C-alpha positions in Angstrom: -16.9 14.3 -46.4 -19.5 15.4 -44.0 -18.8 12.4 -41.7 -15.5 13.8 -40.5 -15.6 15.2 -37.0 -15.6 18.7 -36.7 -13.5 18.4 -33.5 -10.1 19.2 -33.9 -7.6 16.8 -32.6 -4.5 18.6 -31.7 -2.8 16.2 -29.1 -3.2 12.6 -28.0 -2.4 11.1 -24.7 -2.7 7.4 -24.8 -1.9 4.9 -21.7 0.0 1.7 -21.5 3.0 3.0 -24.0 6.8 2.1 -23.3 7.5 5.5 -24.8 6.1 8.3 -27.0 7.2 10.8 -29.2 5.8 13.4 -31.5 6.7 15.0 -34.7 5.0 18.1 -36.5 1.8 15.9 -37.2 1.9 12.6 -35.8 2.1 11.3 -32.2 4.1 7.8 -32.1 3.5 5.5 -29.3 5.7 2.4 -28.6 3.9 -0.8 -27.5 6.9 -3.2 -27.5 6.2 -5.3 -30.5 4.5 -2.5 -32.5 4.0 1.1 -32.9 0.7 3.2 -32.9 1.1 6.1 -35.1 -1.8 8.6 -34.6 -2.3 11.4 -37.2 -3.4 14.4 -35.3 -5.1 17.4 -37.0 -1.8 19.8 -36.5 -0.7 21.5 -39.5 2.6 23.3 -39.8 4.1 25.9 -42.3 7.7 26.9 -42.7 8.6 24.2 -40.2 6.3 25.8 -37.4 3.2 24.1 -36.1 0.5 26.4 -36.1 -1.6 27.1 -32.7 -4.9 25.6 -34.2 -5.5 22.8 -36.8 -7.6 21.6 -39.5 -10.6 19.5 -38.4 -10.4 15.9 -39.8 -7.0 16.6 -41.5 -5.5 13.3 -39.7 -8.3 11.3 -40.8 -7.7 12.5 -44.5 -3.9 11.7 -44.5 -4.5 8.2 -42.9 -6.9 7.5 -45.3 -4.8 8.4 -48.3 -1.9 6.4 -46.9 -4.0 3.5 -46.5 -5.1 3.9 -50.1 -1.4 4.0 -51.5 -0.2 1.3 -49.0 -2.8 -1.3 -50.4 -2.1 -0.2 -54.0 1.4 -0.2 -54.0 2.1 -3.4 -51.8 3.0 -5.4 -54.8 6.0 -3.0 -55.6 7.2 -2.8 -52.0 5.5 -4.2 -48.7 4.8 -1.6 -45.9 4.7 -1.1 -42.4 1.1 -1.4 -41.6 -0.4 -4.5 -39.3 -3.7 -2.8 -38.9 -5.8 -0.1 -39.1 -8.7 -1.4 -37.2 -9.0 -0.1 -33.6 -10.3 -3.5 -32.5 -6.8 -4.8 -33.4 -4.8 -2.3 -31.1 -3.5 -2.7 -27.8 -6.2 -3.5 -25.1 -4.7 -0.3 -23.4 -6.1 2.0 -25.8 -9.4 0.3 -26.7 -11.0 2.9 -24.6 -10.1 5.4 -26.9 -11.4 4.1 -29.9 -13.4 6.9 -30.8 -10.2 9.3 -30.8 -8.2 6.7 -32.7 -11.0 5.7 -35.5 -9.6 6.4 -39.0 -6.5 8.5 -37.9 -4.3 5.5 -36.7 -2.2 2.9 -38.0 -0.7 0.1 -35.9 2.5 -0.6 -37.6 5.7 -3.0 -37.0 8.8 -1.6 -35.8 11.6 -1.2 -38.3 15.1 0.0 -38.5 14.6 3.6 -40.1 16.7 4.5 -42.9 18.1 8.0 -42.4 17.8 9.1 -45.8 14.5 10.9 -47.3 13.9 9.4 -50.6 12.6 12.2 -52.8 11.3 11.7 -56.5 10.9 14.7 -58.7 8.9 14.4 -62.2 8.4 18.1 -62.7 10.5 21.3 -62.0 9.0 22.9 -58.8 10.2 23.9 -55.3 13.9 23.9 -54.5 14.5 21.9 -57.6 13.4 24.8 -59.8 15.6 27.1 -57.8 18.5 24.9 -58.0 18.1 24.5 -62.0 17.5 28.1 -62.4 21.0 28.9 -60.3 23.0 26.0 -62.1 21.3 24.2 -64.7 21.5 20.9 -62.1 19.3 19.5 -59.6 21.1 17.4 -57.0 23.8 16.2 -59.3 21.6 15.9 -62.3 22.4 18.0 -65.3 19.2 18.8 -66.7 18.4 20.2 -70.5 18.8 24.0 -71.1 15.7 26.2 -71.6 13.5 24.3 -69.1 11.0 26.6 -67.2 9.2 26.4 -64.1 6.9 23.4 -63.6 8.0 21.7 -66.8 8.0 18.0 -66.8 11.2 16.4 -66.6 12.6 14.1 -69.4 12.1 11.3 -66.9 11.6 11.4 -62.9 14.7 11.7 -60.8 15.7 10.3 -57.4 16.8 13.2 -55.3 17.5 12.1 -51.8 17.7 14.2 -48.6 19.2 13.8 -45.2 16.5 14.0 -42.3 16.5 17.0 -40.0 15.0 16.7 -36.6 14.5 20.2 -36.6 14.3 22.9 -39.7 14.5 21.7 -43.5 15.8 18.4 -44.7 18.8 18.8 -46.7 19.1 17.8 -50.4 22.2 15.3 -50.9 23.7 13.6 -54.2 22.8 9.7 -54.7 26.5 9.3 -54.2 26.4 10.9 -50.7 23.2 8.5 -50.1 25.2 5.6 -50.9 27.9 6.7 -48.4 25.4 6.8 -45.7 23.4 3.5 -46.3 25.7 1.6 -48.5 25.7 1.3 -52.3 23.4 -1.9 -52.5 20.8 -0.2 -50.4 21.0 3.2 -52.1 20.4 1.5 -55.6 17.5 -0.5 -53.9 16.1 2.9 -52.8 16.4 4.7 -56.0 14.6 1.8 -57.5 11.7 1.3 -55.5 11.1 5.1 -55.3 10.9 5.4 -58.9 8.7 2.4 -59.3 6.3 3.8 -56.6 6.3 7.2 -58.3 5.7 6.1 -61.7 3.0 3.6 -60.7 1.3 6.6 -59.1 1.9 9.1 -62.0 0.2 6.5 -64.3 -2.7 5.8 -62.0 -3.3 9.3 -61.5 -3.3 10.5 -65.0 -6.7 8.8 -65.2 -7.9 10.9 -62.5 -6.6 14.2 -64.3 -3.8 14.5 -61.3 -0.1 15.2 -61.7 2.0 14.1 -58.8 4.7 16.7 -59.5 7.1 15.4 -56.7 6.9 13.0 -53.5 9.0 11.9 -50.6 9.2 8.4 -49.2 10.6 6.9 -46.2 11.8 3.4 -45.7 13.0 1.1 -43.1 14.4 -2.5 -42.8 12.3 -5.0 -41.3 14.4 -8.7 -40.8 16.7 -7.5 -43.7 13.5 -6.7 -45.9 13.1 -3.2 -47.2 9.5 -1.7 -46.5 7.8 1.7 -46.8 7.0 3.5 -43.6 5.7 6.7 -42.2 3.0 8.2 -44.5 2.5 7.5 -48.2 1.9 10.1 -50.9 -0.4 12.7 -49.0 -0.9 16.3 -49.7 1.7 16.6 -46.6 4.6 14.6 -48.4 3.5 15.1 -52.3 2.8 18.0 -54.6 -0.4 17.2 -56.2 -1.7 19.6 -59.3 -4.9 19.5 -61.3 -3.9 18.3 -64.8 -6.7 20.4 -66.2 -5.0 23.5 -65.0 -1.4 22.6 -65.7 0.5 25.4 -67.5 4.3 25.3 -67.4 6.0 28.5 -66.9 4.6 29.5 -63.6 4.1 27.9 -60.3 0.8 25.7 -60.0 -1.7 25.6 -57.5 -1.2 22.6 -55.4 -3.8 20.4 -53.5 -2.3 21.0 -50.1 -1.7 23.7 -47.4 -1.3 26.4 -50.1 -4.1 28.7 -48.7 -2.5 28.7 -45.3 1.0 29.4 -46.9 -0.5 32.2 -48.9 -2.4 33.8 -45.9 1.0 33.7 -43.7 2.6 35.5 -46.4 0.5 38.6 -46.0 1.7 38.8 -42.5 4.4 40.7 -40.7 5.5 37.2 -39.2 9.0 36.2 -38.9 8.4 32.5 -39.7 9.7 31.7 -36.0 7.4 30.0 -33.5 5.0 30.6 -32.1 2.7 30.7 -35.3 -0.1 32.7 -35.7 -3.9 31.8 -34.7 -5.5 30.7 -38.1 -8.6 32.5 -39.1 -11.8 30.4 -39.7 -11.8 31.2 -43.6 -8.1 29.8 -43.9 -9.3 26.8 -42.0 -12.3 26.0 -44.1 -10.3 26.7 -47.2 -7.6 24.3 -46.3 -9.7 21.5 -45.1 -11.5 22.1 -48.4 -8.5 21.2 -50.4 -7.4 18.2 -48.4 -10.9 16.9 -49.0 -10.7 17.2 -52.5 -7.2 15.7 -52.7 -8.6 12.5 -51.0 -11.7 12.4 -53.2 -9.6 13.0 -56.3 -6.9 10.3 -55.5 -9.3 7.8 -54.0 -12.7 8.4 -56.3 
């Protein structure tokens, strides 16, 4: 992946937009009948954006989302109009070099206020919840499971979106109260279908997708997938050849960054510490490996 630029894009400032907002990684611009979503190279950990980023990370995230959007369009349509800069609004054409490979032009949709998480394995907050209560988000699981165990079947564990801080896990019943029973059933059905499709595909690539998070919206009354899709920032990828239940697994994501941060006397409040070159390089290498392993 040597074609990726070494320059790190931490912020963008595009002209002609009606409005603009920034998340932890993406800058979103409103151009009236469409949005431009630009994936920067920013990286966050423990809900804090680090002062320096991972060069090329935004392009890797965008390439992975593009791959999955195209591969799963038969299951659920998505919000992508184009990823070709030549199709973008005239005002941003002078910024083609900046936008190339890291930008999606998407339809505007009514965003549904529920994060759609699917878990196929017992990891992260699900493992903690199971250890404490034998349940995960209202699902009673068999006794005797160990960390990273494969679940009898994947489970749909929605969460509420948090503008700041952590999303909060909720029950399927609570999701139905928020979006309505019919839509909640559809979100569950489509989320599980997407996860199962990806899990089957990845098995041939010796990868496990332990869990992942989808976002959905409504466009003219039709359910569509929005935001990103099955990237290392929204999913837990494991190497199937190294998988061993009973312990935490190495994930193809920002784990080197988290591991390094845990060695510091840092209170996990902003501002985050400057990342050393070796942590940046190691993290970038894992994102590159995720792209290579998933897309071939």
